[in-house]
N, C-alpha and C positions, 0 to 999 in steps of 0.2 A: 503495500497498499503507499509506501513512502515514494519508492521511484515513481510512479503515477502522478502522485500530487504536488510533490516535485519538477517536474516535466510539466503539468496543468501550470503552479504558477509562473516557469517558465513560459509557458506559450502568453498566459493575459498579461506577462512585463511586459512581452517584446507588441503585443497589442493593441497597450496601453502608449509604449514608443512612439506606433508608429500613427496613433491616434493623434497626440501630442505635436511630431512633425508634423502632419496634414493639417492640423488647424493654425500653426505657426505656420506656414507656407499663404492662408486662405488669409491668414491675416495679414503679413506681406501683401500678396497680391491686392486685396483689401482697399491698401490705403489711396495706391495708384489709380487706381480704377476709379475709386471717387473723386482724384484729382484732377484725369481725364477728362470727367463729366461735366466736372464744375469749371472745367478750362473754354470745353467745347460749346456750354452753357453762354459764357458770357462772350465769347469770341460772336457766339450767333446772335445777341442778344447786344453788345456794341456799335458805336453809331456807324464807327469806321471800318470793317473787317480788315482793311487794311494795314490798322495803325493797331490790331489785337488779333491776331492769324491764331487760328486754333490750332490741335495736334498734328492734322490731316495737314496742313502747309507746313506748317515747322517740321514736320517729316521730310513733304517734300522740300523745303530749303535744305535738310542735311543730306538729305542722296546727294541736293546737285552739291555743296561745298564737299563731298567725301568724293564723287568725280571727278571732282575737279582737281583734287589735290588740296585745294589754302586751307580745309580744315586738317588734314594731317599736319603740315608745316606750322602751323597757328598751334597745334596741341603742342608738338615736338617743341617750339621756342619755348612758349608757357614755363610746359616741365624740365627745359635744359634749367632758365636762368632759376626757379623754382629750385629744383634739385642740391643746383652749384652752391646761390645763397644760402639754400637750409643747412647744407652740411657742414659748409664753412663756419656759419655763426653757431648752431650746437657747439661746434669743436671746442671754440675761443668763447664760447659763452659759459662752457659747463669749467675750461681750464682757468677760468678767471675767479669762476666762481669758487672754486675751489681755495684758489688760492686767497681771498680775498674772507671767506669763510674761517679760515684755520690760521691765518696769519693775522692780525690784530692790527699791526702797522700800515698792511695793504691796505685793508678794511677799514680803516679812519682816514686816509690816502682817498680811496674811490670812491665811497660809500657817498658825500655828496655829488660826485658827477652823474653815478649809477642812475641815481632817484630824481635826478634832474632831467636827464639825460633822459629817459625808460616814458614819461609822458610826453614828450615831444613828438608829433605821427610824424610816418616814415613821408608820408607828403607831402611835407610842410620843406625838406628836405628837396624835393624832387624840382627844385630850381638850381639848385647850388650842385645836386649832383650832374644837371646838364652841365651846366658850367666848369663844373673842374673836369667831371669825367668824361665829359664828348656825351651824343645819343646813343652811343654802341650800345656792347653789351656791360660795359664795368658799370656803367650809374645804375641800371636795372640791378643786376646783382649783388653793387654794395646795400643800394636800400633793402634789398630781404634779408642781405647780413646782419645790416642795423635791427631790423625787428624781430629777428631770430636771440641774435647774441642776446637784447637787456633779458628779455623772457626768461630760458633756460640759466642766463644768469642770476635774476634773483631767485627762480627755484633751487639753483644747488647747493649759494649759501645758506635757505635754509633747510635745504636736505644736511649742510654742516650742522648747522645750527641745535637741527632735530636731531641729532644723536643720540639716542637713551645714554646714560649717562654709569649704569652698570654695565652696558656693553664696553664703556671704555676701563672702568676699573676689572671688569673680568680677564681685557686683554691686557692690563697689568700685572695683574699679579700671577699671570702667567710668563712674564717674564717680557712680554711686546718691549721694543723698544718704540722712539717716536716714532720713527720713517715708518714703523712695522704698520704702527694704529694707525698711522695716515694711509696707508696701501690700501691695509687689509679691512680697514673698520670704517674710516671717515668715506675715503671714494666708491667706496659698495652702497653707504647709506645716501648717499648725496648724487650717487646715480637714479637712483629710485625715482628721488623729485624732479634729476632733469628729465629725466625722460616721457614723467607725467606732462613737465614746464613743454617739453616739443611737440608735443599734442594739441596745445594751447600758438605755437609758434609756426607751425605747418598754415594754420585754420589765416593766421592774419599774416604770416606770406601771400597768402592766393588775394586776399583783399588786397595787398601792397601791390604787386605783379600788375593788377587790372588795371589800378589807375597809372603806374607810371606806363605801362602800353599803351595806354588812350591816349598819350600825350606825345612821345618821345621813343616809336617803335616804328620798324617795318612786319611786323610780322607777330602773332601772338593773341590771345584771345580776348584781349581787352583791345586791341586793335581790330580785330574783325567785328568789334560791337562798337567802337568808334566809327568806324570807317562804314557801316552798316546801318550808322545813323542819315548818314548824309546821303542815301541812295532813298531812305526811308525802305529799306528792306529788313523790316522787324523781325519776320522770321528766321535772316540770320543771326542777328541782337540775341533771340530766343536760342537758338543753338546752341550759341557763344554761355550765356548764361546756363544752360542744361550741360556744358558740356563740364562746366566747371562745377559745378553743382557735385556731377557723378565722378569726375577726375577726385575732387575733394575728401569725396567720402569712402575711396575706392584705397588715396592715400592714408586715411583714419586709419582703416581698417590693418593696411599694411603695416603701420605704425602697430597699432596692437597685437597682429601676427608677431613680428617681431618683440614686443617686451615682451611677451606670453610662452618662447621659445628660446630666445635666445637670454636673452637674460628675464629669466624667468626668476630666479634666485633673488634677485633685487627689486622687484614690485613690490610696491607703498603695502600690498595686505599680507606680507610675509613681512 
């Protein structure tokens, strides 16, 4: 009687799991379906449909941009700028945040500047970036670096400050030297906060690159949106907006996967 009952429980468990997965997929599909219906209704009732194209017209614009090759060029241009600036800014923010959080002298020297510049929008520096670095890739990447650095830096500093005292005491009890405490206790603890701040930095990077590409670029999703406005190609603007949302969502999911796999021991939940 034990084996059949165990088999029956296993079947019930599998059936419940399948039901839960099916319900979750249905809920995931229900949201976009409702959004498309509302979008279609708003387009049909809008005074000038050319200024508010529906899902069908936007999909037609997406296919046209895809076949022309312009969409691929714009997506790749934006991704290259965001990827390079985000990588440089994250590494710089983590390094400076560790130094400022661990060494009081560095913290006292940098503290006023960190909390001054982090409240200045990267867009405020756009004119100066164009004057100093030109309208090429350097100015756009520099703005992304600026956007990313301070977010990761502040989160890293908070991670250094938030190291549990008992963890430091335990390391000293086992005879750890200061450099060993820094390398094996401080850095892993701060890394968890830096990884959490990287998700915020990624979102700000997307917002910054759109504004930069609108004013000084010949390719990119921001450039596509800005140029399409001049020709009243609102369907192309919608395509650019949707691509930004989809790419941003995928980038955020990729960061979550990396954090949960490669950096799993350093997550904040552990």
